[in-house]
C-alpha positions in Angstrom: 36.6 169.7 139.2 37.5 173.1 137.6 37.9 173.2 133.9 41.5 174.6 134.1 42.6 172.4 137.0 45.0 170.4 134.8 46.2 172.9 132.3 49.5 171.2 131.6 47.9 167.9 130.6 45.3 169.8 128.4 48.4 171.5 126.8 50.3 168.3 126.2 47.2 166.6 124.8 46.6 169.5 122.6 50.2 169.5 121.3 50.0 165.9 120.4 46.8 166.4 118.3 48.3 169.6 116.7 51.3 167.4 115.6 49.1 164.7 114.3 47.2 167.1 112.2 50.3 168.7 110.9 51.8 165.3 110.0 48.7 164.0 108.3 48.7 167.2 106.0 52.5 167.4 105.4 53.1 163.7 104.8 50.1 163.5 102.4 51.3 166.5 100.4 55.1 165.8 100.4 56.0 162.3 101.5 58.0 161.1 104.5 61.5 162.1 103.3 60.6 165.6 102.3 59.3 166.6 105.7 61.7 167.4 108.5 61.0 167.3 112.1 61.6 171.1 112.4 58.9 171.7 109.6 56.3 169.3 111.5 57.0 171.1 114.8 56.7 174.7 113.2 53.5 173.6 111.4 51.9 172.4 114.7 53.2 175.4 116.6 54.9 173.3 119.2 58.5 172.7 120.5 60.6 170.3 118.5 61.1 168.1 121.5 57.4 167.4 121.5 57.8 165.0 118.6 60.1 162.7 120.6 57.9 163.2 123.8 54.5 162.1 122.2 55.6 159.9 119.5 59.1 158.7 120.0 60.3 159.5 116.5 59.5 160.9 113.2 58.8 157.3 111.9 56.4 156.6 114.7 54.6 160.0 114.1 54.3 159.0 110.4 52.9 155.5 111.4 50.4 157.1 113.8 49.4 159.7 111.0 48.7 156.8 108.5 46.8 154.9 111.3 44.6 157.8 112.0 43.7 158.4 108.2 42.8 154.6 108.0 40.4 155.0 111.0 38.9 158.1 109.6 38.2 156.6 106.2 36.9 153.3 107.6 39.8 151.2 106.5 40.5 149.7 109.9 36.7 149.2 110.3 36.3 147.2 107.2 36.8 144.0 109.4 33.7 145.0 111.2 31.7 144.5 108.1 32.7 140.8 108.1 32.7 140.3 111.8 29.1 138.9 112.2 29.2 135.1 112.1 28.1 133.3 108.8 26.8 129.9 108.8 26.4 128.9 105.2 28.5 129.2 102.0 25.9 131.6 100.5 26.1 134.0 103.4 29.9 133.7 103.3 29.9 134.5 99.6 27.5 137.4 100.1 29.8 138.9 102.7 32.8 138.5 100.5 31.3 140.4 97.6 30.3 143.1 100.1 34.0 143.3 101.1 35.3 143.4 97.7 32.7 146.2 96.8 33.5 148.2 100.0 37.4 147.9 99.4 37.1 149.0 95.7 35.0 151.9 96.9 37.7 153.1 99.3 40.3 153.0 96.6 38.3 154.5 93.7 36.1 156.8 95.6 38.2 158.5 98.4 36.6 160.6 100.9 39.8 162.1 102.0 43.6 161.4 102.1 44.0 157.8 101.1 46.3 155.8 103.5 46.8 153.0 100.9 48.2 155.4 98.4 50.4 157.1 101.0 51.7 153.6 102.1 52.3 152.5 98.6 54.2 155.8 97.8 56.5 155.2 100.7 57.0 151.6 100.1 58.2 152.2 96.6 60.4 155.1 97.5 63.8 155.3 99.1 62.2 156.0 102.4 61.8 152.2 103.1 65.7 152.2 103.5 65.0 153.7 106.8 64.6 150.7 108.8 62.9 152.4 111.7 60.2 153.7 109.2 59.8 150.4 107.5 59.5 148.5 110.8 56.8 150.7 112.4 54.8 151.1 109.2 54.6 147.6 108.3 53.8 146.8 112.0 51.1 149.5 112.1 49.4 148.2 108.8 49.6 144.6 109.7 48.1 145.0 113.2 45.3 147.6 112.4 44.4 146.4 109.0 46.0 143.4 107.3 45.7 140.7 110.0 42.1 141.5 111.1 40.9 141.5 107.6 43.0 138.6 106.6 41.7 136.5 109.5 38.1 137.2 108.5 38.4 136.6 104.8 40.0 133.4 105.6 37.0 132.6 107.6 34.7 133.4 104.9 36.7 131.3 102.2 36.9 128.5 104.8 33.1 128.4 105.0 32.7 128.5 101.2 35.6 125.9 100.6 35.9 123.7 103.6 37.8 121.2 101.7 40.8 123.5 101.2 44.0 123.6 103.2 45.1 126.6 105.2 47.7 127.4 102.7 45.3 127.4 99.8 42.9 129.6 101.7 45.8 132.1 102.5 46.7 132.2 98.9 43.1 132.9 97.9 42.9 135.8 100.4 46.1 137.3 99.0 44.8 136.9 95.5 41.6 138.8 96.4 43.4 141.6 98.2 45.9 141.8 95.3 43.3 142.3 92.7 41.7 145.1 94.7 44.9 146.7 95.5 45.9 146.9 91.8 43.7 150.1 91.6 45.9 151.9 94.1 48.9 152.4 91.7 47.4 151.5 88.3 44.2 153.4 88.2 45.5 156.3 86.0 47.0 153.8 83.5 43.9 151.7 83.2 41.7 154.9 82.6 44.1 156.1 79.9 44.5 152.5 78.4 40.9 151.7 78.5 39.4 155.1 78.1 37.3 154.9 81.2 36.7 156.5 84.6 37.2 153.6 87.1 35.1 155.5 89.7 32.0 155.7 87.5 29.3 153.5 88.5 29.2 151.1 85.5 33.0 150.3 85.5 33.0 150.3 89.3 30.3 147.7 89.5 31.8 145.6 86.8 35.2 145.7 88.4 33.6 144.6 91.8 31.7 141.7 90.1 34.7 140.6 88.1 37.1 140.4 91.0 34.5 138.3 92.9 33.7 136.1 89.9 37.2 135.6 88.9 38.2 134.7 92.5 35.4 132.3 93.0 35.9 130.5 89.8 39.7 130.3 90.3 39.0 128.7 93.7 36.5 126.4 92.3 33.3 128.0 93.4 29.9 126.8 91.7 28.4 129.0 89.0 25.1 128.8 91.0 26.6 130.3 94.1 28.3 133.0 92.1 25.2 133.9 90.1 23.1 134.1 93.1 25.5 136.2 95.0 25.7 138.7 92.1 22.0 138.7 91.9 21.7 139.5 95.6 23.9 142.5 95.0 21.8 143.8 92.3 24.3 143.2 89.5 22.9 142.3 85.9 23.0 138.5 85.6 23.6 138.8 81.8 27.1 140.1 82.6 28.1 136.9 84.4 29.1 135.0 81.2 31.3 137.9 80.1 33.7 137.8 83.1 
């Protein structure tokens, strides 16, 4: 088949990618409300109607841009780190610590645009009054990140704490994610208040250890399991009593 046999299809596919790239850049820089569909089309060098054709709406384009950032940064692949089956509480605790460390790393040591910060900014802005944006953004985040990770952490906690009810396990998941997500919006305040750099190795490692230890103790985990897990990840054992 000749390379130029389907020029129209290639042109349409290229227009979609150009729009997505323009959306990632403009929405990251300005936010949803400050970017018009005309600006998006002009930045991508395509016809205005291409947004409707490829994405359906500005809100859908925003949602797709956020999803692509999550995929690029590994956010939507975090579940894969947990996806191998675990058989013992020790294996589950080790995997949970690894997840916390990886999630904190994504928040404090970004490798590019941060989907979490973009989402939190829009959630706390007037943009969420747009029902179309609210619906598609929440749906995208839940389907591609929240539910897969939620299900897998539920499985880990269920292995560690088999006596717990489903509701107790769900609250445990929310507590762990909430502690990690704290650094999305509070990092600059923590750094100013404590005189630290959250991404620096000592503070980063202590933060990961604290969230794990605090959560495990709160849920009733044994000190032996907590200490062994921390030791497996190379954290100083003497810090355990300080958390």
